[in-house]
C-alpha positions as a printed Julia matrix, in Angstrom:
76×3 Matrix{Float64}:
  -0.17    0.34   -0.17
   1.09    3.54   -0.73
  -0.13    6.65    0.34
   0.19   10.21   -1.77
  -1.42   13.07   -0.12
  -4.76   12.27    0.33
  -4.74    9.47   -2.04
  -4.29    5.56   -1.25
  -2.8     3.45   -3.85
  -3.97   -0.85   -2.89
  -2.66   -3.57   -4.35
  -4.43   -6.3    -2.51
  -2.53   -8.8    -4.82
  -4.34  -11.14   -7.11
  -6.71  -14.25   -7.08
  -6.14  -16.97   -9.45
  -3.93  -14.8   -12.19
  -1.73  -17.19  -12.09
  -4.05  -19.71  -13.67
  -3.74  -23.86  -13.65
   0.28  -23.91  -14.31
   0.76  -21.45  -11.33
  -0.76  -22.96   -8.43
   0.29  -24.4    -5.26
   3.76  -22.02   -6.31
   1.66  -19.2    -5.96
  -0.07  -17.31   -3.16
  -2.98  -15.26   -3.5
  -4.17  -12.47   -2.06
  -6.91   -9.78   -1.71
  -7.75   -6.71    0.37
 -10.78   -5.71    2.08
 -11.81   -1.84    2.25
 -13.32   -0.72    5.48
 -15.14    2.25    4.7
 -17.31    5.2     6.2
 -18.31    7.06    3.64
 -16.49    8.8     2.49
 -13.52    8.0     3.85
 -10.88    4.92    4.32
 -10.89    3.67    7.65
  -8.46    0.65    7.33
  -7.51   -2.03    5.02
  -7.04   -5.74    5.37
  -4.12   -7.6     3.35
  -5.18  -11.46    3.36
  -2.41  -13.74    1.46
  -3.14  -17.47    1.65
  -1.52  -19.75   -0.37
  -3.9   -22.5    -1.64
  -2.97  -25.75   -1.01
  -1.52  -25.22    2.05
  -4.07  -23.73    3.8
  -1.21  -21.66    5.53
  -2.68  -17.63    5.57
  -1.8   -14.64    6.76
  -3.89  -11.1     7.38
  -2.95   -7.47    8.12
  -4.91   -4.67    8.93
  -3.71   -0.95    8.05
  -5.12    1.39   10.22
  -5.08    4.65    8.1
  -7.14    7.18   11.24
  -3.89    6.74   13.08
  -1.37    9.83   13.36
   0.94    8.31   11.84
  -0.47    6.06    9.62
   3.25    5.19    8.1
   5.01    4.06   11.09
   4.7     0.15   12.16
   2.42   -0.32    9.37
   2.55   -2.05    5.55
   1.79    1.44    4.59
   4.88    3.72    2.33
   3.98    7.51    2.43
   5.81    8.95   -0.11
């Protein structure tokens, strides 16, 4: 995730874009956007390996004083 002033760019990953040849080699990921109109409050980043079942989830909270400190968010 990247933050450019008031703009937040989220790349949650890819669910199935590797096709059948990418199965079991590449984890899939997605982002769940938590909104309170018209504000993006937080983003849940989820990554999973389809065959092993291993998974990781991170929440990036944007409404804190320094959102780019200690989170998966880079401010530019």
